[in-house]
NUNUTOR-305117 format. One record per residue: x, y, z of N, C-alpha, C in turn. Coordinates in pm, 1 decimal, decimal comma, always signed. Layout:
PT; nu; nv; nw; cau; cav; caw; cu; cv; cw
PT; X; Y; Z; X; Y; Z; X; Y; Z
...
This chain:
PT; nu; nv; nw; cau; cav; caw; cu; cv; cw
PT; +72,1; -125,7; +4,0; -3,2; +12,2; +23,7; +110,8; +141,8; -20,5
PT; +36,5; +248,5; -60,3; +118,7; +337,5; -72,0; +155,6; +411,7; +66,7
PT; +30,6; +388,8; +168,8; +86,9; +440,5; +284,5; +122,0; +371,6; +359,1
PT; +210,0; +300,3; +355,2; +299,8; +252,5; +450,5; +251,5; +86,6; +540,8
PT; +76,3; +74,5; +457,9; +30,0; -36,8; +513,7; -89,1; -15,8; +615,9
PT; -85,7; +112,6; +630,9; -221,1; +160,1; +722,9; -351,2; +155,1; +606,9
PT; -465,3; +141,2; +689,0; -565,9; +94,8; +653,0; -646,9; +291,4; +588,0
PT; -729,4; +292,7; +493,4; -747,9; +408,4; +445,6; -806,6; +506,9; +533,3
PT; -911,5; +436,2; +617,6; -997,7; +451,2; +730,4; -909,3; +483,9; +840,0
PT; -781,5; +466,2; +834,8; -692,1; +454,5; +991,4; -734,8; +381,3; +1071,3
PT; -660,7; +338,4; +1204,6; -653,4; +214,4; +1250,6; -753,3; +225,7; +1316,2
PT; -822,7; +83,7; +1344,9; -950,9; +80,8; +1425,5; -909,6; +45,7; +1598,5
PT; -967,5; +126,3; +1673,5; -929,4; +123,1; +1804,8; -1036,3; +57,0; +1874,6
PT; -975,3; -12,7; +1999,1; -1096,5; -82,2; +2106,4; -1156,4; +32,1; +2196,4
PT; -1208,7; -12,8; +2271,4; -1271,7; +71,2; +2407,8; -1177,7; +162,6; +2479,5
PT; -1079,9; +59,9; +2514,9; -960,8; +124,9; +2605,5; -845,8; +210,9; +2498,4
PT; -857,8; +146,5; +2427,4; -741,9; +268,3; +2346,3; -847,9; +366,8; +2311,7
PT; -944,6; +365,2; +2271,3; -1030,2; +515,5; +2224,6; -1053,3; +588,5; +2351,9
PT; -1050,3; +555,1; +2497,6; -1040,7; +600,6; +2626,7; -928,3; +682,3; +2645,9
PT; -792,6; +597,8; +2617,7; -702,9; +657,6; +2653,4; -691,2; +786,8; +2538,5
PT; -735,5; +790,2; +2442,0; -694,1; +907,3; +2296,5; -777,8; +994,0; +2361,2
PT; -889,3; +981,4; +2439,9; -967,1; +1074,0; +2451,0; -941,7; +1133,1; +2532,3
PT; -881,2; +1071,4; +2652,4; -843,8; +1145,8; +2801,6; -704,0; +1182,7; +2812,9
PT; -619,1; +1138,4; +2728,3; -496,8; +1203,2; +2729,1; -479,1; +1260,6; +2601,9
PT; -536,2; +1235,1; +2514,0; -474,7; +1362,2; +2392,4; -628,2; +1429,0; +2328,0
PT; -698,0; +1402,6; +2424,2; -852,6; +1553,2; +2400,2; -886,8; +1483,9; +2255,8
PT; -912,6; +1366,5; +2236,8; -939,4; +1318,7; +2124,9; -1072,3; +1391,7; +2036,7
PT; -1088,0; +1410,0; +1915,0; -1232,3; +1436,5; +1866,7; -1320,5; +1332,0; +1858,2
PT; -1433,1; +1281,1; +1911,8; -1513,3; +1162,0; +1904,3; -1623,8; +1216,5; +1817,6
PT; -1631,1; +1142,2; +1682,0; -1709,4; +1221,0; +1593,0; -1834,0; +1078,7; +1522,6
PT; -1919,1; +1100,0; +1583,7; -2045,7; +1019,6; +1531,2; -2134,1; +1046,1; +1431,3
PT; -2109,4; +887,7; +1327,6; -2149,1; +960,0; +1186,2; -2286,0; +894,1; +1161,5
PT; -2337,2; +804,9; +1240,2; -2457,5; +756,2; +1263,4; -2556,9; +884,0; +1203,3
PT; -2663,9; +839,3; +1138,6; -2774,9; +928,6; +1082,0; -2880,2; +864,7; +1046,2
PT; -3006,3; +913,4; +992,0; -3112,2; +836,0; +947,7; -3079,5; +679,1; +893,6
PT; -3127,5; +585,1; +928,0; -3267,6; +580,0; +1018,1; -3176,5; +536,3; +1140,6
PT; -3079,7; +523,1; +1171,2; -3006,7; +502,7; +1312,9; -2963,3; +620,6; +1389,4
PT; -3035,5; +743,1; +1346,7; -3003,0; +852,1; +1436,5; -2999,7; +819,5; +1596,4
PT; -2863,9; +877,6; +1621,0; -2864,3; +823,7; +1780,1; -2900,9; +887,8; +1891,4
PT; -2967,5; +849,0; +1992,7; -3040,3; +885,3; +2109,3; -2937,6; +920,6; +2220,7
PT; -2845,6; +837,1; +2202,7; -2732,4; +836,1; +2307,2; -2594,7; +793,5; +2202,2
PT; -2465,2; +842,1; +2263,3; -2363,8; +827,6; +2212,3; -2238,1; +835,0; +2333,7
PT; -2147,4; +807,4; +2310,9; -2010,5; +812,5; +2394,8; -2001,9; +978,4; +2440,7
PT; -1956,5; +994,3; +2530,1; -1923,4; +1116,7; +2555,0; -1849,6; +1194,0; +2518,7
PT; -1912,2; +1349,0; +2482,7; -1812,3; +1444,5; +2418,5; -1823,3; +1412,4; +2288,9
PT; -1901,6; +1335,5; +2221,1; -1940,9; +1336,4; +2071,5; -1984,8; +1406,6; +2019,6
PT; -1924,1; +1451,9; +1896,7; -2047,1; +1533,6; +1792,7; -2097,0; +1413,8; +1709,7
PT; -2238,6; +1446,9; +1686,9; -2290,2; +1401,1; +1558,6; -2296,6; +1454,8; +1446,3
PT; -2247,1; +1389,7; +1320,8; -2237,5; +1467,8; +1190,6; -2217,7; +1349,2; +1088,9
PT; -2407,2; +1333,5; +1077,3; -2385,6; +1173,7; +993,7; -2328,3; +1198,9; +842,2
PT; -2262,4; +1071,7; +811,6; -2199,3; +1080,5; +675,6; -2214,7; +1131,0; +582,9
PT; -2359,0; +1170,5; +560,3; -2398,1; +1230,6; +425,2; -2323,0; +1373,8; +452,5
PT; -2365,2; +1430,5; +562,8; -2339,4; +1559,1; +592,1; -2218,0; +1579,1; +580,7
PT; -2092,2; +1468,2; +609,2; -1975,7; +1521,4; +614,9; -1911,7; +1499,5; +448,1
PT; -1966,6; +1403,2; +422,8; -1933,5; +1413,4; +249,1; -1957,5; +1554,9; +169,7
PT; -2038,7; +1600,9; +226,3; -2079,7; +1751,2; +171,4; -2030,8; +1854,1; +242,4
PT; -1971,0; +1860,1; +346,9; -1964,4; +1968,7; +408,1; -1814,1; +2033,8; +343,8
PT; -1812,3; +2154,5; +309,0; -1706,3; +2189,5; +289,2; -1590,8; +2196,3; +414,8
PT; -1456,1; +2159,2; +377,7; -1387,4; +2134,6; +464,8; -1228,3; +2227,7; +425,5
PT; -1160,8; +2264,1; +508,9; -1060,2; +2296,0; +469,1; -956,8; +2172,0; +491,0
PT; -817,8; +2131,5; +398,8; -746,0; +2031,9; +438,7; -655,5; +2066,1; +484,2
PT; -688,2; +2131,5; +658,7; -569,4; +2152,9; +739,6; -543,2; +2031,9; +827,5
PT; -413,0; +2002,3; +820,5; -343,0; +1911,9; +918,2; -405,7; +1910,2; +1003,8
PT; -495,8; +1819,1; +1056,0; -548,6; +1790,2; +1199,0; -461,8; +1709,1; +1278,2
PT; -405,0; +1731,9; +1385,7; -313,4; +1670,6; +1493,2; -370,0; +1594,9; +1584,7
PT; -454,2; +1657,2; +1665,7; -558,6; +1636,0; +1763,6; -593,0; +1478,5; +1689,5
PT; -601,8; +1359,6; +1751,2; -665,5; +1258,0; +1697,6; -813,7; +1225,2; +1684,0
PT; -889,8; +1189,4; +1601,7; -1008,8; +1174,0; +1577,9; -1072,1; +1060,8; +1575,5
PT; -1167,4; +1005,9; +1672,1; -1238,5; +864,1; +1649,8; -1354,4; +844,8; +1573,1
PT; -1383,3; +788,2; +1474,0; -1508,8; +786,1; +1392,6; -1591,5; +637,0; +1479,1
PT; -1674,6; +702,6; +1482,6; -1800,1; +590,8; +1544,9; -1927,3; +587,5; +1448,6
PT; -1956,1; +442,3; +1460,2; -2070,3; +447,1; +1390,0; -2181,8; +334,9; +1470,5
PT; -2264,0; +281,7; +1414,4; -2318,6; +157,8; +1504,1; -2232,2; +16,6; +1539,2
PT; -2186,3; -24,3; +1396,1; -2110,9; -158,5; +1453,7; -1976,9; -149,2; +1421,0
PT; -1920,1; -43,9; +1336,6; -1780,9; -17,4; +1307,2; -1720,2; -66,8; +1149,1
PT; -1843,9; -101,3; +1142,6; -1813,9; -194,9; +955,3; -1881,5; -137,9; +813,3
PT; -1928,4; -36,3; +851,8; -2000,9; +44,2; +762,2; -1954,9; +188,4; +741,1
PT; -2008,6; +272,1; +810,2; -1993,4; +413,2; +801,9; -1893,6; +461,7; +856,5
PT; -1831,7; +427,3; +944,7; -1728,6; +495,9; +1039,5; -1611,4; +473,2; +967,3
PT; -1564,8; +340,8; +858,7; -1474,8; +336,8; +767,9; -1464,2; +474,6; +652,1
PT; -1581,0; +450,1; +585,6; -1582,4; +549,0; +509,6; -1573,8; +672,1; +531,9
PT; -1615,7; +745,3; +676,1; -1591,2; +862,5; +707,5; -1420,2; +892,2; +728,1
PT; -1413,1; +771,9; +773,5; -1241,1; +749,5; +822,5; -1194,3; +795,6; +697,6
PT; -1197,2; +719,8; +592,0; -1142,1; +723,2; +474,9; -1144,6; +894,4; +411,1
PT; -1256,4; +926,1; +435,2; -1298,8; +1091,3; +380,8; -1217,3; +1186,3; +449,1
PT; -1211,0; +1167,4; +570,4; -1120,3; +1290,1; +678,9; -997,3; +1267,6; +633,5
PT; -939,5; +1121,5; +624,9; -760,7; +1113,5; +571,3; -778,4; +1177,3; +471,3
PT; -841,9; +1177,6; +329,7; -821,0; +1198,8; +207,0; -860,1; +1358,7; +227,9
PT; -933,0; +1431,8; +337,5; -921,4; +1558,7; +366,7; -785,7; +1598,0; +458,4
PT; -719,1; +1566,7; +472,2; -584,1; +1595,0; +531,2; -582,0; +1528,7; +672,2
PT; -662,7; +1476,1; +718,0; -672,6; +1475,7; +885,3; -587,4; +1331,7; +874,6
PT; -451,0; +1359,5; +947,7; -363,9; +1256,0; +968,6; -384,1; +1158,2; +1052,2
PT; -473,5; +1169,2; +1183,0; -465,6; +1112,1; +1289,0; -633,3; +1052,6; +1324,3
PT; -637,4; +993,8; +1219,1; -808,2; +890,1; +1211,3; -811,6; +798,3; +1287,8
PT; -886,3; +746,8; +1363,8; -905,8; +562,7; +1412,2; -1046,4; +578,0; +1381,2
PT; -1099,9; +427,9; +1383,7; -1240,4; +383,0; +1367,9; -1246,4; +321,5; +1512,7
PT; -1398,7; +332,3; +1579,8; -1386,2; +273,1; +1693,2; -1415,8; +118,2; +1639,8
PT; -1331,3; +32,6; +1691,8; -1351,8; -141,7; +1652,4; -1483,6; -169,9; +1737,6
PT; -1606,9; -252,7; +1622,4; -1698,8; -269,3; +1680,6; -1813,4; -152,0; +1699,1
PT; -1792,3; -20,3; +1683,7; -1875,1; +85,7; +1669,9; -1921,2; +106,0; +1838,2
PT; -2064,4; +181,5; +1818,0; -2124,6; +202,6; +1908,7; -2196,0; +78,8; +2002,7
PT; -2199,2; -4,3; +1924,3; -2255,1; -107,2; +1997,3; -2162,4; -221,5; +2061,8
PT; -2007,3; -222,9; +2020,0; -1935,7; -224,1; +2147,6; -1868,9; -143,2; +2237,9
PT; -1944,9; -10,0; +2249,7; -1907,6; +91,1; +2341,8; -2011,6; +58,7; +2446,4
PT; -2123,1; +30,7; +2394,7; -2234,9; -1,8; +2489,5; -2190,8; -139,9; +2568,7
PT; -2159,9; -242,5; +2489,2; -2139,4; -374,6; +2584,3; -2006,1; -375,0; +2617,6
PT; -1958,1; -311,7; +2622,5; -1857,4; -290,3; +2714,1; -1828,4; -216,2; +2873,2
PT; -1971,9; -164,7; +2870,2; -1993,9; -96,5; +2992,7; -1963,9; +54,7; +2978,3
PT; -1946,7; +90,0; +2864,7; -1853,4; +212,6; +2853,0; -1962,9; +374,2; +2861,5
PT; -1948,3; +449,8; +2954,6; -2055,4; +578,8; +2990,9; -2080,5; +611,6; +2831,8
PT; -2230,6; +665,1; +2848,1; -2297,4; +723,4; +2702,8; -2354,3; +826,7; +2784,4
PT; -2377,2; +901,9; +2665,4; -2433,4; +1085,0; +2717,5; -2596,1; +1064,4; +2608,8
PT; -2672,3; +1070,6; +2670,6; -2821,6; +1109,0; +2589,7; -2846,0; +1231,0; +2517,8
PT; -2848,5; +1216,9; +2407,2; -2833,7; +1299,9; +2307,3; -3024,8; +1423,2; +2310,8
């Protein structure tokens, strides 16, 4: 691969690594779920921007230094697409949450009602 073997969406992280990135590096958590699975709750400090809006949002290709953790329901569909899109826009430190929001919930991690 041209990027040194890295996934186009960035590496997947588990709940523990995500928590460390949030607490130690002030990672931005980006929940890309939208209709029909609009979130009523998500991980704390998460911003909800559905993938469809992320794809059309004008963004500067500024290099984002702070980690970004992209979350969808299962970690298999929307998050990898959003992660690849962010990396293509110049965000270098992008991760996807392995297992998505469902893994976050089943791991007993804190949630925030929206």
